[in-house]
Gaussian input, Z-matrix of N, CA and C with variables (Angstrom, degrees):
# hf/3-21g

backbone

0 1
 N
 C     1     B1
 C     2     B2     1     A1
 N     3     B3     2     A2     1     D1
 C     4     B4     3     A3     2     D2
 C     5     B5     4     A4     3     D3
 N     6     B6     5     A5     4     D4
 C     7     B7     6     A6     5     D5
 C     8     B8     7     A7     6     D6
 N     9     B9     8     A8     7     D7
 C    10    B10     9     A9     8     D8
 C    11    B11    10    A10     9     D9
 N    12    B12    11    A11    10    D10
 C    13    B13    12    A12    11    D11
 C    14    B14    13    A13    12    D12
 N    15    B15    14    A14    13    D13
 C    16    B16    15    A15    14    D14
 C    17    B17    16    A16    15    D15
 N    18    B18    17    A17    16    D16
 C    19    B19    18    A18    17    D17
 C    20    B20    19    A19    18    D18
 N    21    B21    20    A20    19    D19
 C    22    B22    21    A21    20    D20
 C    23    B23    22    A22    21    D21
 N    24    B24    23    A23    22    D22
 C    25    B25    24    A24    23    D23
 C    26    B26    25    A25    24    D24
 N    27    B27    26    A26    25    D25
 C    28    B28    27    A27    26    D26
 C    29    B29    28    A28    27    D27
 N    30    B30    29    A29    28    D28
 C    31    B31    30    A30    29    D29
 C    32    B32    31    A31    30    D30
 N    33    B33    32    A32    31    D31
 C    34    B34    33    A33    32    D32
 C    35    B35    34    A34    33    D33
 N    36    B36    35    A35    34    D34
 C    37    B37    36    A36    35    D35
 C    38    B38    37    A37    36    D36
 N    39    B39    38    A38    37    D37
 C    40    B40    39    A39    38    D38
 C    41    B41    40    A40    39    D39
 N    42    B42    41    A41    40    D40
 C    43    B43    42    A42    41    D41
 C    44    B44    43    A43    42    D42
 N    45    B45    44    A44    43    D43
 C    46    B46    45    A45    44    D44
 C    47    B47    46    A46    45    D45
 N    48    B48    47    A47    46    D46
 C    49    B49    48    A48    47    D47
 C    50    B50    49    A49    48    D48
 N    51    B51    50    A50    49    D49
 C    52    B52    51    A51    50    D50
 C    53    B53    52    A52    51    D51
 N    54    B54    53    A53    52    D52
 C    55    B55    54    A54    53    D53
 C    56    B56    55    A55    54    D54
 N    57    B57    56    A56    55    D55
 C    58    B58    57    A57    56    D56
 C    59    B59    58    A58    57    D57
 N    60    B60    59    A59    58    D58
 C    61    B61    60    A60    59    D59
 C    62    B62    61    A61    60    D60
 N    63    B63    62    A62    61    D61
 C    64    B64    63    A63    62    D62
 C    65    B65    64    A64    63    D63
 N    66    B66    65    A65    64    D64
 C    67    B67    66    A66    65    D65
 C    68    B68    67    A67    66    D66
 N    69    B69    68    A68    67    D67
 C    70    B70    69    A69    68    D68
 C    71    B71    70    A70    69    D69
 N    72    B72    71    A71    70    D70
 C    73    B73    72    A72    71    D71
 C    74    B74    73    A73    72    D72
 N    75    B75    74    A74    73    D73
 C    76    B76    75    A75    74    D74
 C    77    B77    76    A76    75    D75
 N    78    B78    77    A77    76    D76
 C    79    B79    78    A78    77    D77
 C    80    B80    79    A79    78    D78
 N    81    B81    80    A80    79    D79
 C    82    B82    81    A81    80    D80
 C    83    B83    82    A82    81    D81
 N    84    B84    83    A83    82    D82
 C    85    B85    84    A84    83    D83
 C    86    B86    85    A85    84    D84
 N    87    B87    86    A86    85    D85
 C    88    B88    87    A87    86    D86
 C    89    B89    88    A88    87    D87
 N    90    B90    89    A89    88    D88
 C    91    B91    90    A90    89    D89
 C    92    B92    91    A91    90    D90
 N    93    B93    92    A92    91    D91
 C    94    B94    93    A93    92    D92
 C    95    B95    94    A94    93    D93
 N    96    B96    95    A95    94    D94
 C    97    B97    96    A96    95    D95
 C    98    B98    97    A97    96    D96
 N    99    B99    98    A98    97    D97
 C   100   B100    99    A99    98    D98
 C   101   B101   100   A100    99    D99
 N   102   B102   101   A101   100   D100
 C   103   B103   102   A102   101   D101
 C   104   B104   103   A103   102   D102
 N   105   B105   104   A104   103   D103
 C   106   B106   105   A105   104   D104
 C   107   B107   106   A106   105   D105
 N   108   B108   107   A107   106   D106
 C   109   B109   108   A108   107   D107
 C   110   B110   109   A109   108   D108
 N   111   B111   110   A110   109   D109
 C   112   B112   111   A111   110   D110
 C   113   B113   112   A112   111   D111
 N   114   B114   113   A113   112   D112
 C   115   B115   114   A114   113   D113
 C   116   B116   115   A115   114   D114
 N   117   B117   116   A116   115   D115
 C   118   B118   117   A117   116   D116
 C   119   B119   118   A118   117   D117
 N   120   B120   119   A119   118   D118
 C   121   B121   120   A120   119   D119
 C   122   B122   121   A121   120   D120
 N   123   B123   122   A122   121   D121
 C   124   B124   123   A123   122   D122
 C   125   B125   124   A124   123   D123
 N   126   B126   125   A125   124   D124
 C   127   B127   126   A126   125   D125
 C   128   B128   127   A127   126   D126
 N   129   B129   128   A128   127   D127
 C   130   B130   129   A129   128   D128
 C   131   B131   130   A130   129   D129
 N   132   B132   131   A131   130   D130
 C   133   B133   132   A132   131   D131
 C   134   B134   133   A133   132   D132
 N   135   B135   134   A134   133   D133
 C   136   B136   135   A135   134   D134
 C   137   B137   136   A136   135   D135
 N   138   B138   137   A137   136   D136
 C   139   B139   138   A138   137   D137
 C   140   B140   139   A139   138   D138
 N   141   B141   140   A140   139   D139
 C   142   B142   141   A141   140   D140
 C   143   B143   142   A142   141   D141
 N   144   B144   143   A143   142   D142
 C   145   B145   144   A144   143   D143
 C   146   B146   145   A145   144   D144
 N   147   B147   146   A146   145   D145
 C   148   B148   147   A147   146   D146
 C   149   B149   148   A148   147   D147
 N   150   B150   149   A149   148   D148
 C   151   B151   150   A150   149   D149
 C   152   B152   151   A151   150   D150
 N   153   B153   152   A152   151   D151
 C   154   B154   153   A153   152   D152
 C   155   B155   154   A154   153   D153
 N   156   B156   155   A155   154   D154
 C   157   B157   156   A156   155   D155
 C   158   B158   157   A157   156   D156
 N   159   B159   158   A158   157   D157
 C   160   B160   159   A159   158   D158
 C   161   B161   160   A160   159   D159
 N   162   B162   161   A161   160   D160
 C   163   B163   162   A162   161   D161
 C   164   B164   163   A163   162   D162
 N   165   B165   164   A164   163   D163
 C   166   B166   165   A165   164   D164
 C   167   B167   166   A166   165   D165
 N   168   B168   167   A167   166   D166
 C   169   B169   168   A168   167   D167
 C   170   B170   169   A169   168   D168
 N   171   B171   170   A170   169   D169
 C   172   B172   171   A171   170   D170
 C   173   B173   172   A172   171   D171
 N   174   B174   173   A173   172   D172
 C   175   B175   174   A174   173   D173
 C   176   B176   175   A175   174   D174
 N   177   B177   176   A176   175   D175
 C   178   B178   177   A177   176   D176
 C   179   B179   178   A178   177   D177
 N   180   B180   179   A179   178   D178
 C   181   B181   180   A180   179   D179
 C   182   B182   181   A181   180   D180
 N   183   B183   182   A182   181   D181
 C   184   B184   183   A183   182   D182
 C   185   B185   184   A184   183   D183
 N   186   B186   185   A185   184   D184
 C   187   B187   186   A186   185   D185
 C   188   B188   187   A187   186   D186
 N   189   B189   188   A188   187   D187
 C   190   B190   189   A189   188   D188
 C   191   B191   190   A190   189   D189
 N   192   B192   191   A191   190   D190
 C   193   B193   192   A192   191   D191
 C   194   B194   193   A193   192   D192
 N   195   B195   194   A194   193   D193
 C   196   B196   195   A195   194   D194
 C   197   B197   196   A196   195   D195
 N   198   B198   197   A197   196   D196
 C   199   B199   198   A198   197   D197
 C   200   B200   199   A199   198   D198
 N   201   B201   200   A200   199   D199
 C   202   B202   201   A201   200   D200
 C   203   B203   202   A202   201   D201
 N   204   B204   203   A203   202   D202
 C   205   B205   204   A204   203   D203
 C   206   B206   205   A205   204   D204
 N   207   B207   206   A206   205   D205
 C   208   B208   207   A207   206   D206
 C   209   B209   208   A208   207   D207
 N   210   B210   209   A209   208   D208
 C   211   B211   210   A210   209   D209
 C   212   B212   211   A211   210   D210
 N   213   B213   212   A212   211   D211
 C   214   B214   213   A213   212   D212
 C   215   B215   214   A214   213   D213
 N   216   B216   215   A215   214   D214
 C   217   B217   216   A216   215   D215
 C   218   B218   217   A217   216   D216
 N   219   B219   218   A218   217   D217
 C   220   B220   219   A219   218   D218
 C   221   B221   220   A220   219   D219
 N   222   B222   221   A221   220   D220
 C   223   B223   222   A222   221   D221
 C   224   B224   223   A223   222   D222
 N   225   B225   224   A224   223   D223
 C   226   B226   225   A225   224   D224
 C   227   B227   226   A226   225   D225
 N   228   B228   227   A227   226   D226
 C   229   B229   228   A228   227   D227
 C   230   B230   229   A229   228   D228
 N   231   B231   230   A230   229   D229
 C   232   B232   231   A231   230   D230
 C   233   B233   232   A232   231   D231
 N   234   B234   233   A233   232   D232
 C   235   B235   234   A234   233   D233
 C   236   B236   235   A235   234   D234
 N   237   B237   236   A236   235   D235
 C   238   B238   237   A237   236   D236
 C   239   B239   238   A238   237   D237
 N   240   B240   239   A239   238   D238
 C   241   B241   240   A240   239   D239
 C   242   B242   241   A241   240   D240
 N   243   B243   242   A242   241   D241
 C   244   B244   243   A243   242   D242
 C   245   B245   244   A244   243   D243
 N   246   B246   245   A245   244   D244
 C   247   B247   246   A246   245   D245
 C   248   B248   247   A247   246   D246
 N   249   B249   248   A248   247   D247
 C   250   B250   249   A249   248   D248
 C   251   B251   250   A250   249   D249
 N   252   B252   251   A251   250   D250
 C   253   B253   252   A252   251   D251
 C   254   B254   253   A253   252   D252
 N   255   B255   254   A254   253   D253
 C   256   B256   255   A255   254   D254
 C   257   B257   256   A256   255   D255
 N   258   B258   257   A257   256   D256
 C   259   B259   258   A258   257   D257
 C   260   B260   259   A259   258   D258
 N   261   B261   260   A260   259   D259
 C   262   B262   261   A261   260   D260
 C   263   B263   262   A262   261   D261
 N   264   B264   263   A263   262   D262
 C   265   B265   264   A264   263   D263
 C   266   B266   265   A265   264   D264
 N   267   B267   266   A266   265   D265
 C   268   B268   267   A267   266   D266
 C   269   B269   268   A268   267   D267
 N   270   B270   269   A269   268   D268
 C   271   B271   270   A270   269   D269
 C   272   B272   271   A271   270   D270
 N   273   B273   272   A272   271   D271
 C   274   B274   273   A273   272   D272
 C   275   B275   274   A274   273   D273
 N   276   B276   275   A275   274   D274
 C   277   B277   276   A276   275   D275
 C   278   B278   277   A277   276   D276
 N   279   B279   278   A278   277   D277
 C   280   B280   279   A279   278   D278
 C   281   B281   280   A280   279   D279
 N   282   B282   281   A281   280   D280
 C   283   B283   282   A282   281   D281
 C   284   B284   283   A283   282   D282
 N   285   B285   284   A284   283   D283
 C   286   B286   285   A285   284   D284
 C   287   B287   286   A286   285   D285
 N   288   B288   287   A287   286   D286
 C   289   B289   288   A288   287   D287
 C   290   B290   289   A289   288   D288
 N   291   B291   290   A290   289   D289
 C   292   B292   291   A291   290   D290
 C   293   B293   292   A292   291   D291
 N   294   B294   293   A293   292   D292
 C   295   B295   294   A294   293   D293
 C   296   B296   295   A295   294   D294
 N   297   B297   296   A296   295   D295
 C   298   B298   297   A297   296   D296
 C   299   B299   298   A298   297   D297
 N   300   B300   299   A299   298   D298
 C   301   B301   300   A300   299   D299
 C   302   B302   301   A301   300   D300
 N   303   B303   302   A302   301   D301
 C   304   B304   303   A303   302   D302
 C   305   B305   304   A304   303   D303
 N   306   B306   305   A305   304   D304
 C   307   B307   306   A306   305   D305
 C   308   B308   307   A307   306   D306
 N   309   B309   308   A308   307   D307
 C   310   B310   309   A309   308   D308
 C   311   B311   310   A310   309   D309
 N   312   B312   311   A311   310   D310
 C   313   B313   312   A312   311   D311
 C   314   B314   313   A313   312   D312
 N   315   B315   314   A314   313   D313
 C   316   B316   315   A315   314   D314
 C   317   B317   316   A316   315   D315
 N   318   B318   317   A317   316   D316
 C   319   B319   318   A318   317   D317
 C   320   B320   319   A319   318   D318
 N   321   B321   320   A320   319   D319
 C   322   B322   321   A321   320   D320
 C   323   B323   322   A322   321   D321
 N   324   B324   323   A323   322   D322
 C   325   B325   324   A324   323   D323
 C   326   B326   325   A325   324   D324
 N   327   B327   326   A326   325   D325
 C   328   B328   327   A327   326   D326
 C   329   B329   328   A328   327   D327
 N   330   B330   329   A329   328   D328
 C   331   B331   330   A330   329   D329
 C   332   B332   331   A331   330   D330
 N   333   B333   332   A332   331   D331
 C   334   B334   333   A333   332   D332
 C   335   B335   334   A334   333   D333
 N   336   B336   335   A335   334   D334
 C   337   B337   336   A336   335   D335
 C   338   B338   337   A337   336   D336

   B1=1.4446
   B2=1.5193
   B3=1.2942
   B4=1.4609
   B5=1.5142
   B6=1.3307
   B7=1.4551
   B8=1.5223
   B9=1.3239
   B10=1.4599
   B11=1.5248
   B12=1.3338
   B13=1.4605
   B14=1.5213
   B15=1.3152
   B16=1.4630
   B17=1.5178
   B18=1.3206
   B19=1.4624
   B20=1.5169
   B21=1.3265
   B22=1.4545
   B23=1.5205
   B24=1.3198
   B25=1.4600
   B26=1.5205
   B27=1.3295
   B28=1.4548
   B29=1.5171
   B30=1.3170
   B31=1.4606
   B32=1.5257
   B33=1.3349
   B34=1.4552
   B35=1.5291
   B36=1.3184
   B37=1.4605
   B38=1.5148
   B39=1.3183
   B40=1.4587
   B41=1.5275
   B42=1.3181
   B43=1.4635
   B44=1.5285
   B45=1.3450
   B46=1.4554
   B47=1.5210
   B48=1.3215
   B49=1.4676
   B50=1.5280
   B51=1.3535
   B52=1.4640
   B53=1.5300
   B54=1.3338
   B55=1.4609
   B56=1.5229
   B57=1.3044
   B58=1.4524
   B59=1.5198
   B60=1.3250
   B61=1.4667
   B62=1.5206
   B63=1.3139
   B64=1.4598
   B65=1.5187
   B66=1.3220
   B67=1.4538
   B68=1.5134
   B69=1.3349
   B70=1.4654
   B71=1.5294
   B72=1.3122
   B73=1.4692
   B74=1.5233
   B75=1.3266
   B76=1.4652
   B77=1.5287
   B78=1.3290
   B79=1.4657
   B80=1.5253
   B81=1.3349
   B82=1.4563
   B83=1.5267
   B84=1.3313
   B85=1.4696
   B86=1.5185
   B87=1.3209
   B88=1.4689
   B89=1.5218
   B90=1.3326
   B91=1.4617
   B92=1.5235
   B93=1.3302
   B94=1.4723
   B95=1.5256
   B96=1.3133
   B97=1.4714
   B98=1.5285
   B99=1.3339
   B100=1.4712
   B101=1.5258
   B102=1.3338
   B103=1.4569
   B104=1.5228
   B105=1.3254
   B106=1.4581
   B107=1.5260
   B108=1.3386
   B109=1.4701
   B110=1.5283
   B111=1.3407
   B112=1.4643
   B113=1.5257
   B114=1.3381
   B115=1.4642
   B116=1.5200
   B117=1.3298
   B118=1.4581
   B119=1.5225
   B120=1.3351
   B121=1.4634
   B122=1.5213
   B123=1.3382
   B124=1.4643
   B125=1.5265
   B126=1.3338
   B127=1.4654
   B128=1.5221
   B129=1.3375
   B130=1.4619
   B131=1.5240
   B132=1.3370
   B133=1.4643
   B134=1.5279
   B135=1.3251
   B136=1.4636
   B137=1.5241
   B138=1.3400
   B139=1.4614
   B140=1.5244
   B141=1.3319
   B142=1.4634
   B143=1.5227
   B144=1.3206
   B145=1.4678
   B146=1.5242
   B147=1.3336
   B148=1.4635
   B149=1.5260
   B150=1.3334
   B151=1.4700
   B152=1.5290
   B153=1.3253
   B154=1.4656
   B155=1.5294
   B156=1.3365
   B157=1.4606
   B158=1.5353
   B159=1.3258
   B160=1.4718
   B161=1.5235
   B162=1.3349
   B163=1.4720
   B164=1.5263
   B165=1.3273
   B166=1.4641
   B167=1.5280
   B168=1.3304
   B169=1.4637
   B170=1.5262
   B171=1.3320
   B172=1.4623
   B173=1.5186
   B174=1.3050
   B175=1.4628
   B176=1.5133
   B177=1.3463
   B178=1.4586
   B179=1.5273
   B180=1.3341
   B181=1.4697
   B182=1.5314
   B183=1.3261
   B184=1.4614
   B185=1.5206
   B186=1.3317
   B187=1.4667
   B188=1.5174
   B189=1.3276
   B190=1.4654
   B191=1.5214
   B192=1.3381
   B193=1.4697
   B194=1.5272
   B195=1.3462
   B196=1.4545
   B197=1.5262
   B198=1.3245
   B199=1.4729
   B200=1.5180
   B201=1.3314
   B202=1.4695
   B203=1.5241
   B204=1.3177
   B205=1.4532
   B206=1.5221
   B207=1.3348
   B208=1.4633
   B209=1.5296
   B210=1.3058
   B211=1.4553
   B212=1.5335
   B213=1.3262
   B214=1.4668
   B215=1.5205
   B216=1.3241
   B217=1.4647
   B218=1.5179
   B219=1.3215
   B220=1.4668
   B221=1.5212
   B222=1.3101
   B223=1.4604
   B224=1.5195
   B225=1.3262
   B226=1.4588
   B227=1.5178
   B228=1.3091
   B229=1.4586
   B230=1.5193
   B231=1.3153
   B232=1.4616
   B233=1.5267
   B234=1.3084
   B235=1.4593
   B236=1.5299
   B237=1.3033
   B238=1.4613
   B239=1.5219
   B240=1.2913
   B241=1.4680
   B242=1.5300
   B243=1.3188
   B244=1.4575
   B245=1.5160
   B246=1.3257
   B247=1.4631
   B248=1.5227
   B249=1.3071
   B250=1.4574
   B251=1.5217
   B252=1.3031
   B253=1.4622
   B254=1.5237
   B255=1.3230
   B256=1.4650
   B257=1.5294
   B258=1.3323
   B259=1.4669
   B260=1.5304
   B261=1.3271
   B262=1.4579
   B263=1.5216
   B264=1.3339
   B265=1.4592
   B266=1.5258
   B267=1.3292
   B268=1.4653
   B269=1.5251
   B270=1.3402
   B271=1.4657
   B272=1.5299
   B273=1.3302
   B274=1.4598
   B275=1.5277
   B276=1.3290
   B277=1.4583
   B278=1.5375
   B279=1.3279
   B280=1.4719
   B281=1.5283
   B282=1.3186
   B283=1.4582
   B284=1.5262
   B285=1.3333
   B286=1.4565
   B287=1.5299
   B288=1.3415
   B289=1.4650
   B290=1.5261
   B291=1.3323
   B292=1.4697
   B293=1.5236
   B294=1.3367
   B295=1.4626
   B296=1.5281
   B297=1.3347
   B298=1.4662
   B299=1.5268
   B300=1.3101
   B301=1.4715
   B302=1.5233
   B303=1.3095
   B304=1.4580
   B305=1.5217
   B306=1.3039
   B307=1.4575
   B308=1.5143
   B309=1.3152
   B310=1.4578
   B311=1.5199
   B312=1.3155
   B313=1.4539
   B314=1.5241
   B315=1.3239
   B316=1.4694
   B317=1.5334
   B318=1.3075
   B319=1.4537
   B320=1.5296
   B321=1.3113
   B322=1.4583
   B323=1.5107
   B324=1.3081
   B325=1.4498
   B326=1.5242
   B327=1.3238
   B328=1.4562
   B329=1.5107
   B330=1.3208
   B331=1.4627
   B332=1.5186
   B333=1.3125
   B334=1.4613
   B335=1.5137
   B336=1.3034
   B337=1.4824
   B338=1.5126
   A1=108.73
   A2=116.05
   A3=120.41
   A4=110.68
   A5=115.87
   A6=121.22
   A7=110.20
   A8=117.98
   A9=119.66
   A10=110.96
   A11=117.61
   A12=120.32
   A13=110.59
   A14=116.77
   A15=120.83
   A16=110.11
   A17=117.64
   A18=121.50
   A19=109.55
   A20=117.84
   A21=120.93
   A22=110.87
   A23=116.63
   A24=120.43
   A25=110.39
   A26=117.10
   A27=120.11
   A28=112.01
   A29=118.47
   A30=119.68
   A31=111.69
   A32=117.83
   A33=121.27
   A34=113.05
   A35=118.31
   A36=120.29
   A37=110.46
   A38=115.80
   A39=122.46
   A40=109.31
   A41=117.51
   A42=121.91
   A43=109.15
   A44=116.39
   A45=122.03
   A46=108.07
   A47=117.62
   A48=123.64
   A49=108.66
   A50=117.09
   A51=118.87
   A52=110.70
   A53=116.69
   A54=121.16
   A55=109.79
   A56=114.87
   A57=121.57
   A58=107.89
   A59=117.66
   A60=121.35
   A61=108.06
   A62=115.98
   A63=120.72
   A64=109.47
   A65=115.87
   A66=120.47
   A67=109.75
   A68=118.69
   A69=121.32
   A70=114.21
   A71=118.15
   A72=119.60
   A73=110.32
   A74=116.29
   A75=120.64
   A76=110.15
   A77=117.29
   A78=121.57
   A79=110.31
   A80=117.00
   A81=121.02
   A82=110.99
   A83=117.79
   A84=120.68
   A85=110.70
   A86=116.33
   A87=120.93
   A88=109.98
   A89=117.30
   A90=120.79
   A91=111.04
   A92=117.28
   A93=121.13
   A94=111.08
   A95=116.94
   A96=120.78
   A97=110.49
   A98=116.70
   A99=120.50
   A100=110.70
   A101=116.84
   A102=121.11
   A103=110.42
   A104=117.65
   A105=121.29
   A106=110.74
   A107=117.07
   A108=120.83
   A109=110.15
   A110=117.51
   A111=121.01
   A112=110.75
   A113=115.96
   A114=120.10
   A115=110.65
   A116=117.99
   A117=121.80
   A118=110.74
   A119=117.17
   A120=120.03
   A121=110.90
   A122=117.15
   A123=120.94
   A124=110.43
   A125=116.97
   A126=120.80
   A127=111.03
   A128=117.43
   A129=120.36
   A130=110.75
   A131=117.61
   A132=121.11
   A133=109.94
   A134=117.54
   A135=121.06
   A136=110.35
   A137=117.01
   A138=121.18
   A139=110.71
   A140=117.02
   A141=120.95
   A142=110.68
   A143=117.07
   A144=120.71
   A145=110.18
   A146=116.90
   A147=120.73
   A148=111.92
   A149=117.44
   A150=119.19
   A151=110.82
   A152=117.96
   A153=120.11
   A154=110.66
   A155=116.37
   A156=120.30
   A157=110.93
   A158=116.27
   A159=120.20
   A160=109.73
   A161=117.02
   A162=120.29
   A163=110.62
   A164=115.79
   A165=120.37
   A166=110.76
   A167=117.19
   A168=120.82
   A169=111.76
   A170=117.43
   A171=120.83
   A172=111.99
   A173=117.44
   A174=119.66
   A175=111.12
   A176=117.26
   A177=122.33
   A178=113.26
   A179=117.35
   A180=120.07
   A181=109.88
   A182=116.40
   A183=120.40
   A184=112.90
   A185=117.26
   A186=120.28
   A187=110.50
   A188=115.05
   A189=121.70
   A190=106.59
   A191=115.39
   A192=119.81
   A193=108.66
   A194=116.27
   A195=120.08
   A196=110.17
   A197=117.08
   A198=121.32
   A199=112.78
   A200=117.93
   A201=120.26
   A202=111.79
   A203=116.84
   A204=120.83
   A205=113.71
   A206=116.70
   A207=120.49
   A208=110.20
   A209=115.59
   A210=122.27
   A211=108.70
   A212=116.77
   A213=119.88
   A214=113.62
   A215=117.44
   A216=120.50
   A217=109.49
   A218=115.95
   A219=121.51
   A220=108.29
   A221=114.64
   A222=121.25
   A223=107.53
   A224=115.90
   A225=121.79
   A226=110.20
   A227=116.01
   A228=121.22
   A229=109.17
   A230=116.37
   A231=121.71
   A232=107.97
   A233=115.79
   A234=121.23
   A235=109.01
   A236=116.50
   A237=120.63
   A238=111.29
   A239=116.59
   A240=121.95
   A241=110.35
   A242=115.93
   A243=121.57
   A244=107.73
   A245=116.00
   A246=120.24
   A247=109.40
   A248=115.82
   A249=121.67
   A250=108.51
   A251=116.23
   A252=121.51
   A253=107.31
   A254=116.56
   A255=120.33
   A256=112.38
   A257=118.07
   A258=119.66
   A259=110.60
   A260=116.97
   A261=121.48
   A262=110.47
   A263=116.89
   A264=121.38
   A265=110.52
   A266=116.73
   A267=120.76
   A268=111.05
   A269=116.68
   A270=120.55
   A271=112.06
   A272=117.32
   A273=121.26
   A274=113.55
   A275=117.16
   A276=121.87
   A277=110.04
   A278=117.68
   A279=120.02
   A280=113.77
   A281=118.94
   A282=121.28
   A283=111.00
   A284=116.25
   A285=120.40
   A286=110.71
   A287=115.52
   A288=119.43
   A289=110.04
   A290=116.70
   A291=120.52
   A292=111.33
   A293=116.81
   A294=120.03
   A295=112.21
   A296=116.14
   A297=120.32
   A298=113.81
   A299=117.62
   A300=120.23
   A301=110.21
   A302=115.00
   A303=121.33
   A304=108.18
   A305=115.54
   A306=120.51
   A307=107.93
   A308=116.00
   A309=121.07
   A310=111.70
   A311=114.50
   A312=120.37
   A313=109.30
   A314=117.29
   A315=119.03
   A316=110.08
   A317=115.48
   A318=120.94
   A319=108.81
   A320=116.23
   A321=120.64
   A322=107.97
   A323=116.59
   A324=122.27
   A325=108.81
   A326=116.39
   A327=121.69
   A328=108.15
   A329=117.12
   A330=122.31
   A331=107.87
   A332=116.13
   A333=121.26
   A334=108.55
   A335=116.56
   A336=121.49
   A337=110.49
   D1=134.01
   D2=-177.59
   D3=-91.68
   D4=166.28
   D5=178.81
   D6=-61.62
   D7=-39.39
   D8=-179.52
   D9=-63.96
   D10=-34.28
   D11=176.10
   D12=-64.77
   D13=-40.82
   D14=179.70
   D15=-63.55
   D16=-42.34
   D17=178.57
   D18=-61.12
   D19=-43.39
   D20=178.55
   D21=-63.19
   D22=-40.28
   D23=179.85
   D24=-63.77
   D25=-46.34
   D26=-176.00
   D27=-67.18
   D28=-26.61
   D29=-179.75
   D30=-80.64
   D31=-13.62
   D32=-178.93
   D33=-95.69
   D34=-2.12
   D35=-178.86
   D36=-87.40
   D37=159.62
   D38=-176.33
   D39=-94.84
   D40=133.31
   D41=-179.96
   D42=-104.78
   D43=129.74
   D44=175.97
   D45=-130.47
   D46=125.82
   D47=-176.93
   D48=52.59
   D49=-124.41
   D50=178.36
   D51=-107.08
   D52=14.53
   D53=178.73
   D54=-107.84
   D55=150.59
   D56=-179.43
   D57=-110.89
   D58=125.46
   D59=176.33
   D60=-78.51
   D61=122.67
   D62=-177.95
   D63=-92.21
   D64=114.83
   D65=173.45
   D66=-69.21
   D67=176.33
   D68=-174.83
   D69=-60.72
   D70=-37.76
   D71=-179.48
   D72=-70.57
   D73=-42.91
   D74=179.16
   D75=-65.34
   D76=-41.74
   D77=177.30
   D78=-61.68
   D79=-36.06
   D80=177.33
   D81=-64.94
   D82=-38.70
   D83=176.17
   D84=-58.73
   D85=-44.20
   D86=179.98
   D87=-65.12
   D88=-43.89
   D89=179.14
   D90=-61.37
   D91=-41.18
   D92=178.01
   D93=-64.39
   D94=-40.56
   D95=178.69
   D96=-63.07
   D97=-41.32
   D98=178.51
   D99=-63.18
   D100=-42.65
   D101=179.67
   D102=-64.01
   D103=-41.88
   D104=177.89
   D105=-62.85
   D106=-38.18
   D107=178.30
   D108=-62.88
   D109=-42.28
   D110=177.97
   D111=-61.65
   D112=-44.63
   D113=-179.84
   D114=-64.73
   D115=-39.27
   D116=178.91
   D117=-63.00
   D118=-43.76
   D119=178.69
   D120=-61.93
   D121=-40.20
   D122=178.47
   D123=-64.48
   D124=-41.72
   D125=178.84
   D126=-65.74
   D127=-40.25
   D128=178.33
   D129=-63.44
   D130=-39.32
   D131=178.77
   D132=-66.75
   D133=-42.08
   D134=178.70
   D135=-63.20
   D136=-41.10
   D137=178.38
   D138=-62.01
   D139=-43.07
   D140=179.52
   D141=-62.56
   D142=-43.05
   D143=179.17
   D144=-61.60
   D145=-45.67
   D146=179.88
   D147=-62.86
   D148=-45.10
   D149=-178.82
   D150=-68.16
   D151=-33.47
   D152=175.53
   D153=-64.26
   D154=-39.61
   D155=178.08
   D156=-65.60
   D157=-39.34
   D158=178.66
   D159=-64.77
   D160=-45.41
   D161=178.45
   D162=-57.97
   D163=-46.54
   D164=-178.95
   D165=-62.19
   D166=-42.35
   D167=-179.17
   D168=-67.75
   D169=-31.56
   D170=-178.93
   D171=-72.05
   D172=-27.91
   D173=179.91
   D174=56.89
   D175=-123.29
   D176=-178.75
   D177=-89.27
   D178=-4.91
   D179=179.18
   D180=-70.27
   D181=148.98
   D182=179.72
   D183=-106.00
   D184=-13.79
   D185=-176.17
   D186=-138.33
   D187=143.62
   D188=172.71
   D189=-118.60
   D190=131.19
   D191=176.80
   D192=-119.04
   D193=151.87
   D194=177.98
   D195=-91.35
   D196=-173.46
   D197=-175.01
   D198=-66.19
   D199=-18.17
   D200=178.23
   D201=-92.23
   D202=-3.46
   D203=-178.66
   D204=91.55
   D205=2.42
   D206=179.54
   D207=-77.31
   D208=139.06
   D209=178.10
   D210=-73.95
   D211=122.54
   D212=-177.80
   D213=-113.67
   D214=-14.65
   D215=177.30
   D216=-161.00
   D217=146.86
   D218=173.46
   D219=-132.99
   D220=152.37
   D221=178.44
   D222=-135.62
   D223=105.29
   D224=-176.04
   D225=-125.09
   D226=161.05
   D227=175.16
   D228=-80.90
   D229=140.39
   D230=176.02
   D231=-121.71
   D232=151.06
   D233=179.08
   D234=-63.89
   D235=138.24
   D236=177.80
   D237=-67.95
   D238=153.87
   D239=-179.27
   D240=-73.19
   D241=144.92
   D242=174.48
   D243=-94.15
   D244=125.80
   D245=179.79
   D246=-122.99
   D247=161.12
   D248=178.07
   D249=-122.66
   D250=130.47
   D251=177.32
   D252=-78.53
   D253=95.31
   D254=-174.29
   D255=-67.67
   D256=-31.06
   D257=178.08
   D258=-65.92
   D259=-43.72
   D260=178.10
   D261=-65.25
   D262=-44.38
   D263=179.22
   D264=-59.45
   D265=-44.72
   D266=-179.31
   D267=-65.73
   D268=-37.96
   D269=-179.38
   D270=-71.44
   D271=-42.40
   D272=-175.23
   D273=-86.20
   D274=-33.20
   D275=-176.28
   D276=-135.66
   D277=68.72
   D278=-174.42
   D279=-60.99
   D280=-38.32
   D281=-179.78
   D282=-65.48
   D283=-46.54
   D284=179.41
   D285=-64.28
   D286=-37.49
   D287=177.90
   D288=-60.20
   D289=-47.56
   D290=-178.68
   D291=-63.71
   D292=-35.52
   D293=178.99
   D294=-68.65
   D295=-33.45
   D296=-175.00
   D297=-96.40
   D298=-20.11
   D299=-176.10
   D300=-68.05
   D301=137.00
   D302=177.40
   D303=-125.44
   D304=136.15
   D305=177.38
   D306=-112.07
   D307=128.59
   D308=179.92
   D309=-73.62
   D310=174.75
   D311=177.93
   D312=-68.66
   D313=143.80
   D314=175.78
   D315=-64.12
   D316=142.10
   D317=178.35
   D318=-130.23
   D319=153.48
   D320=174.12
   D321=-90.90
   D322=123.10
   D323=-177.58
   D324=-104.56
   D325=123.19
   D326=177.53
   D327=-83.06
   D328=124.65
   D329=177.86
   D330=-121.77
   D331=117.67
   D332=179.76
   D333=-88.25
   D334=122.63
   D335=-177.39
   D336=-89.90

């Protein structure tokens, strides 16, 4: 389905109050998106399982090479992320927190139920 088809679909639906009545084609788009989300989560879980198995198999080695000598995987240490406890900062230093806090632009978030 192309973007122009989606635009045509959305202009043909009925609007009541702040809710949008989803006709059958529009409802199908939502159903397809939900199914894709389920498949993506399954793929992400499978990827995590595979990479965990690779890490375990590598043990203390940092590089994996194939039969041609090409490097196919590396496992190195990376610096940990630096985080800030914003609740503690706000409680202990409210003025500094307000001076440093930044709020991004509002965005519309699509949530599929």
